[in-house]
Jmol script that loads the backbone (N, CA, C; Angstrom):
load data "model"
ATOM      1  N   MET A   1       9.998  -2.852 -12.341  1.00  0.00           N
ATOM      2  CA  MET A   1      11.257  -2.858 -11.969  1.00  0.00           C
ATOM      3  C   MET A   1      11.621  -4.269 -11.517  1.00  0.00           C
ATOM      4  N   CYS A   2      10.997  -4.711 -10.164  1.00  0.00           N
ATOM      5  CA  CYS A   2      11.667  -6.042  -9.802  1.00  0.00           C
ATOM      6  C   CYS A   2      12.079  -6.901 -11.106  1.00  0.00           C
ATOM      7  N   GLU A   3      11.315  -6.762 -12.161  1.00  0.00           N
ATOM      8  CA  GLU A   3      11.634  -8.059 -12.938  1.00  0.00           C
ATOM      9  C   GLU A   3      12.998  -7.207 -13.524  1.00  0.00           C
ATOM     10  N   VAL A   4      13.392  -5.915 -13.615  1.00  0.00           N
ATOM     11  CA  VAL A   4      14.696  -5.850 -14.071  1.00  0.00           C
ATOM     12  C   VAL A   4      15.837  -5.943 -13.563  1.00  0.00           C
ATOM     13  N   TRP A   5      15.610  -5.685 -12.269  1.00  0.00           N
ATOM     14  CA  TRP A   5      16.480  -6.535 -10.942  1.00  0.00           C
ATOM     15  C   TRP A   5      16.422  -7.248 -11.359  1.00  0.00           C
ATOM     16  N   ARG A   6      15.922  -8.765 -11.306  1.00  0.00           N
ATOM     17  CA  ARG A   6      15.883 -10.004 -11.229  1.00  0.00           C
ATOM     18  C   ARG A   6      16.645 -10.565 -12.393  1.00  0.00           C
ATOM     19  N   GLN A   7      16.466  -9.843 -13.993  1.00  0.00           N
ATOM     20  CA  GLN A   7      16.668 -10.105 -14.962  1.00  0.00           C
ATOM     21  C   GLN A   7      18.510  -9.738 -14.990  1.00  0.00           C
ATOM     22  N   GLU A   8      19.025  -8.896 -14.681  1.00  0.00           N
ATOM     23  CA  GLU A   8      20.302  -7.962 -14.160  1.00  0.00           C
ATOM     24  C   GLU A   8      21.138  -9.348 -13.144  1.00  0.00           C
ATOM     25  N   GLN A   9      20.349  -9.762 -12.458  1.00  0.00           N
ATOM     26  CA  GLN A   9      20.860 -10.576 -11.198  1.00  0.00           C
ATOM     27  C   GLN A   9      21.211 -11.905 -12.008  1.00  0.00           C
ATOM     28  N   LEU A  10      20.185 -12.480 -12.906  1.00  0.00           N
ATOM     29  CA  LEU A  10      20.137 -13.626 -13.689  1.00  0.00           C
ATOM     30  C   LEU A  10      21.393 -13.499 -14.459  1.00  0.00           C
ATOM     31  N   ALA A  11      21.504 -12.153 -15.217  1.00  0.00           N
ATOM     32  CA  ALA A  11      22.552 -12.619 -16.237  1.00  0.00           C
ATOM     33  C   ALA A  11      23.630 -12.290 -15.156  1.00  0.00           C
ATOM     34  N   TYR A  12      24.238 -11.379 -14.631  1.00  0.00           N
ATOM     35  CA  TYR A  12      25.342 -11.746 -13.532  1.00  0.00           C
ATOM     36  C   TYR A  12      25.786 -13.005 -12.975  1.00  0.00           C
ATOM     37  N   ILE A  13      24.719 -13.986 -12.597  1.00  0.00           N
ATOM     38  CA  ILE A  13      24.770 -15.388 -12.047  1.00  0.00           C
ATOM     39  C   ILE A  13      25.462 -16.284 -13.183  1.00  0.00           C
ATOM     40  N   ASN A  14      24.278 -16.079 -14.236  1.00  0.00           N
ATOM     41  CA  ASN A  14      25.174 -16.931 -15.261  1.00  0.00           C
ATOM     42  C   ASN A  14      26.616 -16.859 -16.015  1.00  0.00           C
ATOM     43  N   SER A  15      26.555 -15.184 -15.939  1.00  0.00           N
ATOM     44  CA  SER A  15      27.985 -15.228 -16.403  1.00  0.00           C
ATOM     45  C   SER A  15      29.245 -15.624 -15.058  1.00  0.00           C
ATOM     46  N   VAL A  16      28.874 -15.302 -14.088  1.00  0.00           N
ATOM     47  CA  VAL A  16      30.002 -15.752 -13.040  1.00  0.00           C
ATOM     48  C   VAL A  16      30.028 -17.191 -12.883  1.00  0.00           C
ATOM     49  N   CYS A  17      28.983 -17.859 -12.479  1.00  0.00           N
ATOM     50  CA  CYS A  17      28.800 -18.928 -11.866  1.00  0.00           C
ATOM     51  C   CYS A  17      28.578 -19.956 -12.755  1.00  0.00           C
ATOM     52  N   GLU A  18      28.942 -21.313 -12.319  1.00  0.00           N
ATOM     53  CA  GLU A  18      28.728 -22.712 -12.956  1.00  0.00           C
ATOM     54  C   GLU A  18      28.241 -23.566 -12.384  1.00  0.00           C
ATOM     55  N   GLY A  19      27.573 -25.118 -12.265  1.00  0.00           N
ATOM     56  CA  GLY A  19      27.391 -26.209 -11.796  1.00  0.00           C
ATOM     57  C   GLY A  19      26.554 -25.696 -10.060  1.00  0.00           C
ATOM     58  N   ALA A  20      26.822 -26.178  -8.848  1.00  0.00           N
ATOM     59  CA  ALA A  20      26.441 -26.069  -8.205  1.00  0.00           C
ATOM     60  C   ALA A  20      26.206 -24.814  -7.523  1.00  0.00           C
ATOM     61  N   GLU A  21      27.398 -23.895  -7.704  1.00  0.00           N
ATOM     62  CA  GLU A  21      27.627 -22.790  -7.503  1.00  0.00           C
ATOM     63  C   GLU A  21      26.332 -21.824  -8.059  1.00  0.00           C
ATOM     64  N   ARG A  22      26.165 -21.717  -9.325  1.00  0.00           N
ATOM     65  CA  ARG A  22      25.264 -21.428  -9.849  1.00  0.00           C
ATOM     66  C   ARG A  22      23.950 -21.616  -9.463  1.00  0.00           C
ATOM     67  N   LYS A  23      23.671 -22.751  -9.255  1.00  0.00           N
ATOM     68  CA  LYS A  23      21.936 -23.129  -8.397  1.00  0.00           C
ATOM     69  C   LYS A  23      21.924 -22.731  -7.413  1.00  0.00           C
ATOM     70  N   ALA A  24      22.987 -23.113  -6.740  1.00  0.00           N
ATOM     71  CA  ALA A  24      22.711 -21.931  -5.115  1.00  0.00           C
ATOM     72  C   ALA A  24      22.637 -20.344  -5.388  1.00  0.00           C
ATOM     73  N   ALA A  25      23.302 -20.158  -6.352  1.00  0.00           N
ATOM     74  CA  ALA A  25      22.984 -18.787  -6.056  1.00  0.00           C
ATOM     75  C   ALA A  25      21.718 -18.124  -6.983  1.00  0.00           C
ATOM     76  N   LEU A  26      21.633 -19.125  -7.633  1.00  0.00           N
ATOM     77  CA  LEU A  26      19.650 -19.431  -8.359  1.00  0.00           C
ATOM     78  C   LEU A  26      18.617 -19.230  -7.130  1.00  0.00           C
ATOM     79  N   CYS A  27      18.992 -20.268  -6.348  1.00  0.00           N
ATOM     80  CA  CYS A  27      18.163 -20.444  -5.264  1.00  0.00           C
ATOM     81  C   CYS A  27      18.157 -19.238  -4.779  1.00  0.00           C
ATOM     82  N   GLY A  28      19.239 -18.681  -4.040  1.00  0.00           N
ATOM     83  CA  GLY A  28      19.637 -17.387  -3.376  1.00  0.00           C
ATOM     84  C   GLY A  28      18.483 -16.201  -4.128  1.00  0.00           C
ATOM     85  N   LEU A  29      18.973 -16.012  -5.482  1.00  0.00           N
ATOM     86  CA  LEU A  29      17.981 -14.742  -6.124  1.00  0.00           C
ATOM     87  C   LEU A  29      16.231 -15.375  -5.673  1.00  0.00           C
ATOM     88  N   MET A  30      16.109 -16.277  -5.903  1.00  0.00           N
ATOM     89  CA  MET A  30      14.648 -16.708  -5.890  1.00  0.00           C
ATOM     90  C   MET A  30      13.943 -16.399  -4.513  1.00  0.00           C
ATOM     91  N   GLU A  31      14.993 -16.799  -3.576  1.00  0.00           N
ATOM     92  CA  GLU A  31      14.338 -16.349  -2.127  1.00  0.00           C
ATOM     93  C   GLU A  31      14.429 -14.625  -1.810  1.00  0.00           C
ATOM     94  N   GLN A  32      15.303 -13.798  -2.090  1.00  0.00           N
ATOM     95  CA  GLN A  32      15.649 -12.408  -2.535  1.00  0.00           C
ATOM     96  C   GLN A  32      14.086 -11.765  -3.065  1.00  0.00           C
ATOM     97  N   GLU A  33      13.842 -12.411  -4.554  1.00  0.00           N
ATOM     98  CA  GLU A  33      12.791 -12.253  -4.775  1.00  0.00           C
ATOM     99  C   GLU A  33      11.341 -12.598  -3.980  1.00  0.00           C
ATOM    100  N   GLY A  34      11.140 -13.400  -3.565  1.00  0.00           N
ATOM    101  CA  GLY A  34      10.081 -14.044  -2.824  1.00  0.00           C
ATOM    102  C   GLY A  34       9.805 -12.893  -1.587  1.00  0.00           C
ATOM    103  N   GLU A  35      10.872 -12.651  -0.831  1.00  0.00           N
ATOM    104  CA  GLU A  35      11.133 -11.164   0.110  1.00  0.00           C
ATOM    105  C   GLU A  35      10.851 -10.057  -0.304  1.00  0.00           C
ATOM    106  N   LEU A  36      11.291  -9.592  -1.362  1.00  0.00           N
ATOM    107  CA  LEU A  36      11.162  -8.388  -1.984  1.00  0.00           C
ATOM    108  C   LEU A  36       9.181  -8.126  -2.392  1.00  0.00           C
ATOM    109  N   ILE A  37       8.630  -9.476  -3.076  1.00  0.00           N
ATOM    110  CA  ILE A  37       7.621  -9.128  -3.420  1.00  0.00           C
ATOM    111  C   ILE A  37       6.100  -9.178  -2.007  1.00  0.00           C
ATOM    112  N   ALA A  38       7.318  -9.967  -1.028  1.00  0.00           N
ATOM    113  CA  ALA A  38       6.322 -10.143   0.106  1.00  0.00           C
ATOM    114  C   ALA A  38       6.272  -8.814   0.836  1.00  0.00           C
ATOM    115  N   SER A  39       7.408  -7.818   0.480  1.00  0.00           N
ATOM    116  CA  SER A  39       7.624  -6.809   1.266  1.00  0.00           C
ATOM    117  C   SER A  39       6.634  -5.671   0.832  1.00  0.00           C
ATOM    118  N   ILE A  40       6.577  -5.835  -0.859  1.00  0.00           N
ATOM    119  CA  ILE A  40       5.867  -4.927  -1.381  1.00  0.00           C
ATOM    120  C   ILE A  40       4.312  -5.216  -1.264  1.00  0.00           C
ATOM    121  N   GLY A  41       4.017  -6.320  -0.574  1.00  0.00           N
ATOM    122  CA  GLY A  41       2.357  -6.744  -0.416  1.00  0.00           C
ATOM    123  C   GLY A  41       2.207  -6.533   0.808  1.00  0.00           C
ATOM    124  N   ARG A  42       3.421  -6.246   1.536  1.00  0.00           N
ATOM    125  CA  ARG A  42       2.810  -5.591   3.005  1.00  0.00           C
ATOM    126  C   ARG A  42       2.822  -4.281   2.642  1.00  0.00           C
ATOM    127  N   HIS A  43       3.593  -3.504   2.363  1.00  0.00           N
ATOM    128  CA  HIS A  43       3.174  -2.332   1.749  1.00  0.00           C
ATOM    129  C   HIS A  43       2.013  -1.342   1.553  1.00  0.00           C
ATOM    130  N   LYS A  44       1.389  -2.263   0.268  1.00  0.00           N
ATOM    131  CA  LYS A  44      -0.043  -2.077  -0.657  1.00  0.00           C
ATOM    132  C   LYS A  44      -0.707  -2.124   0.921  1.00  0.00           C
ATOM    133  N   ILE A  45      -0.822  -3.193   1.690  1.00  0.00           N
ATOM    134  CA  ILE A  45      -1.825  -3.704   2.414  1.00  0.00           C
ATOM    135  C   ILE A  45      -1.742  -2.261   3.508  1.00  0.00           C
ATOM    136  N   GLN A  46      -0.479  -1.800   4.161  1.00  0.00           N
ATOM    137  CA  GLN A  46      -0.826  -1.003   4.584  1.00  0.00           C
ATOM    138  C   GLN A  46      -1.095   0.639   4.122  1.00  0.00           C
ATOM    139  N   ALA A  47      -0.965   0.755   3.032  1.00  0.00           N
ATOM    140  CA  ALA A  47      -1.296   1.853   2.120  1.00  0.00           C
ATOM    141  C   ALA A  47      -2.433   2.016   1.708  1.00  0.00           C
ATOM    142  N   ASP A  48      -3.129   0.555   1.661  1.00  0.00           N
ATOM    143  CA  ASP A  48      -4.481   0.626   1.320  1.00  0.00           C
ATOM    144  C   ASP A  48      -5.272   0.834   2.513  1.00  0.00           C
ATOM    145  N   ALA A  49      -5.070   0.369   3.806  1.00  0.00           N
ATOM    146  CA  ALA A  49      -5.613   0.828   5.473  1.00  0.00           C
ATOM    147  C   ALA A  49      -5.262   2.108   5.426  1.00  0.00           C
ATOM    148  N   LYS A  50      -4.487   2.777   5.517  1.00  0.00           N
ATOM    149  CA  LYS A  50      -4.323   4.261   5.771  1.00  0.00           C
ATOM    150  C   LYS A  50      -5.305   5.018   5.062  1.00  0.00           C
ATOM    151  N   ASN A  51      -4.934   5.036   3.094  1.00  0.00           N
ATOM    152  CA  ASN A  51      -6.464   5.348   2.270  1.00  0.00           C
ATOM    153  C   ASN A  51      -7.921   5.160   2.574  1.00  0.00           C
ATOM    154  N   SER A  52      -8.126   4.180   2.780  1.00  0.00           N
ATOM    155  CA  SER A  52      -9.525   3.963   3.418  1.00  0.00           C
ATOM    156  C   SER A  52      -9.715   4.788   4.865  1.00  0.00           C
ATOM    157  N   GLU A  53      -8.742   4.333   5.805  1.00  0.00           N
ATOM    158  CA  GLU A  53      -9.214   5.103   6.546  1.00  0.00           C
ATOM    159  C   GLU A  53      -9.092   6.504   6.763  1.00  0.00           C
ATOM    160  N   ARG A  54      -8.402   7.212   5.779  1.00  0.00           N
ATOM    161  CA  ARG A  54      -8.350   8.484   5.228  1.00  0.00           C
ATOM    162  C   ARG A  54      -9.823   8.678   4.926  1.00  0.00           C
ATOM    163  N   GLY A  55     -10.137   8.203   3.773  1.00  0.00           N
ATOM    164  CA  GLY A  55     -11.241   8.154   3.201  1.00  0.00           C
ATOM    165  C   GLY A  55     -12.676   8.107   4.575  1.00  0.00           C
ATOM    166  N   ILE A  56     -12.863   7.422   4.977  1.00  0.00           N
ATOM    167  CA  ILE A  56     -13.918   7.322   5.887  1.00  0.00           C
ATOM    168  C   ILE A  56     -13.933   8.546   6.806  1.00  0.00           C
ATOM    169  N   MET A  57     -12.549   9.166   7.239  1.00  0.00           N
ATOM    170  CA  MET A  57     -12.746  10.138   8.028  1.00  0.00           C
ATOM    171  C   MET A  57     -13.519  11.179   7.644  1.00  0.00           C
ATOM    172  N   GLN A  58     -12.670  11.727   6.314  1.00  0.00           N
ATOM    173  CA  GLN A  58     -13.151  12.874   5.134  1.00  0.00           C
ATOM    174  C   GLN A  58     -14.842  12.355   5.066  1.00  0.00           C
ATOM    175  N   PHE A  59     -15.263  11.277   4.535  1.00  0.00           N
ATOM    176  CA  PHE A  59     -16.888  11.641   4.568  1.00  0.00           C
ATOM    177  C   PHE A  59     -17.569  11.582   5.718  1.00  0.00           C
ATOM    178  N   LEU A  60     -16.853  11.286   7.094  1.00  0.00           N
ATOM    179  CA  LEU A  60     -17.596  11.559   8.554  1.00  0.00           C
ATOM    180  C   LEU A  60     -17.753  12.814   9.229  1.00  0.00           C
ATOM    181  N   ASN A  61     -16.399  13.330   8.155  1.00  0.00           N
ATOM    182  CA  ASN A  61     -15.827  14.700   8.577  1.00  0.00           C
ATOM    183  C   ASN A  61     -17.373  15.624   8.094  1.00  0.00           C
ATOM    184  N   LYS A  62     -17.475  14.980   6.700  1.00  0.00           N
ATOM    185  CA  LYS A  62     -18.260  15.913   5.664  1.00  0.00           C
ATOM    186  C   LYS A  62     -20.162  15.935   6.074  1.00  0.00           C
ATOM    187  N   VAL A  63     -20.023  14.711   6.764  1.00  0.00           N
ATOM    188  CA  VAL A  63     -21.761  14.312   7.340  1.00  0.00           C
ATOM    189  C   VAL A  63     -21.809  14.771   8.567  1.00  0.00           C
ATOM    190  N   THR A  64     -20.869  14.912   9.512  1.00  0.00           N
ATOM    191  CA  THR A  64     -21.351  15.355  10.914  1.00  0.00           C
ATOM    192  C   THR A  64     -20.852  16.914  11.118  1.00  0.00           C
ATOM    193  N   HIS A  65     -20.702  17.618   9.737  1.00  0.00           N
ATOM    194  CA  HIS A  65     -20.274  19.268   9.834  1.00  0.00           C
ATOM    195  C   HIS A  65     -21.394  19.804  10.347  1.00  0.00           C
ATOM    196  N   PHE A  66     -21.866  20.431  11.803  1.00  0.00           N
ATOM    197  CA  PHE A  66     -22.707  21.393  11.801  1.00  0.00           C
ATOM    198  C   PHE A  66     -22.235  22.446  11.527  1.00  0.00           C
ATOM    199  N   THR A  67     -23.075  23.275  10.765  1.00  0.00           N
ATOM    200  CA  THR A  67     -22.578  24.575  10.569  1.00  0.00           C
ATOM    201  C   THR A  67     -23.312  25.799  11.304  1.00  0.00           C
ATOM    202  N   SER A  68     -24.613  25.327  11.671  1.00  0.00           N
ATOM    203  CA  SER A  68     -25.121  26.480  12.667  1.00  0.00           C
ATOM    204  C   SER A  68     -25.987  25.641  13.177  1.00  0.00           C
ATOM    205  N   LEU A  69     -26.878  26.241  14.525  1.00  0.00           N
ATOM    206  CA  LEU A  69     -27.841  25.876  15.261  1.00  0.00           C
ATOM    207  C   LEU A  69     -28.801  27.086  15.284  1.00  0.00           C
ATOM    208  N   TYR A  70     -30.082  26.659  14.562  1.00  0.00           N
ATOM    209  CA  TYR A  70     -31.191  27.996  15.117  1.00  0.00           C
ATOM    210  C   TYR A  70     -31.910  27.335  15.782  1.00  0.00           C
ATOM    211  N   ILE A  71     -32.482  28.047  16.198  1.00  0.00           N
ATOM    212  CA  ILE A  71     -33.810  28.313  17.260  1.00  0.00           C
ATOM    213  C   ILE A  71     -34.702  29.476  16.868  1.00  0.00           C
ATOM    214  N   THR A  72     -35.895  28.758  16.200  1.00  0.00           N
ATOM    215  CA  THR A  72     -36.873  29.601  15.976  1.00  0.00           C
ATOM    216  C   THR A  72     -38.270  28.774  16.165  1.00  0.00           C
ATOM    217  N   ASP A  73     -38.845  30.058  17.254  1.00  0.00           N
ATOM    218  CA  ASP A  73     -40.033  29.239  17.684  1.00  0.00           C
ATOM    219  C   ASP A  73     -40.209  27.678  18.359  1.00  0.00           C
ATOM    220  N   HIS A  74     -39.055  27.951  18.796  1.00  0.00           N
ATOM    221  CA  HIS A  74     -39.098  26.600  19.667  1.00  0.00           C
ATOM    222  C   HIS A  74     -38.511  25.048  18.939  1.00  0.00           C
ATOM    223  N   ILE A  75     -38.311  25.517  17.577  1.00  0.00           N
ATOM    224  CA  ILE A  75     -38.005  24.619  16.613  1.00  0.00           C
ATOM    225  C   ILE A  75     -36.119  24.783  16.778  1.00  0.00           C
ATOM    226  N   ILE A  76     -35.742  23.399  16.896  1.00  0.00           N
ATOM    227  CA  ILE A  76     -34.360  23.827  16.558  1.00  0.00           C
ATOM    228  C   ILE A  76     -34.321  23.104  15.350  1.00  0.00           C
ATOM    229  N   LEU A  77     -33.175  24.052  14.389  1.00  0.00           N
ATOM    230  CA  LEU A  77     -32.933  23.290  13.335  1.00  0.00           C
ATOM    231  C   LEU A  77     -31.428  22.818  12.987  1.00  0.00           C
ATOM    232  N   PHE A  78     -30.686  21.874  12.236  1.00  0.00           N
ATOM    233  CA  PHE A  78     -29.252  22.005  12.133  1.00  0.00           C
ATOM    234  C   PHE A  78     -29.128  22.195  10.880  1.00  0.00           C
ATOM    235  N   CYS A  79     -28.066  23.167  10.707  1.00  0.00           N
ATOM    236  CA  CYS A  79     -27.847  23.339   8.978  1.00  0.00           C
ATOM    237  C   CYS A  79     -26.499  22.296   8.924  1.00  0.00           C
ATOM    238  N   VAL A  80     -26.330  21.591   7.744  1.00  0.00           N
ATOM    239  CA  VAL A  80     -25.550  20.199   7.670  1.00  0.00           C
ATOM    240  C   VAL A  80     -25.054  20.677   6.439  1.00  0.00           C
ATOM    241  N   ILE A  81     -23.890  20.619   5.850  1.00  0.00           N
ATOM    242  CA  ILE A  81     -23.229  20.801   4.820  1.00  0.00           C
ATOM    243  C   ILE A  81     -22.541  19.699   4.600  1.00  0.00           C
ATOM    244  N   VAL A  82     -23.188  18.908   3.964  1.00  0.00           N
ATOM    245  CA  VAL A  82     -22.900  17.190   3.168  1.00  0.00           C
ATOM    246  C   VAL A  82     -22.011  17.089   1.493  1.00  0.00           C
TER     247      VAL A  82
END
end "model"
wireframe off; spacefill off
backbone 0.3
color backbone group
């Protein structure tokens, strides 16, 4: 998707600008592209961290879920669902 946007912007710059104006527009385009890529990277890192945390919490909830506590002849048994 980023590549399609970049190609559209490049085509527009090439059709409208010449010389130093074109070079300046291409530099601006490159800067915008870098900002977009950095933003996508930050969002990916945040999503990965959130998914990792969610997975850890689900695992801990499964492991620590005690369904019942049975006391039989002074022996305590825990029934754990894994």
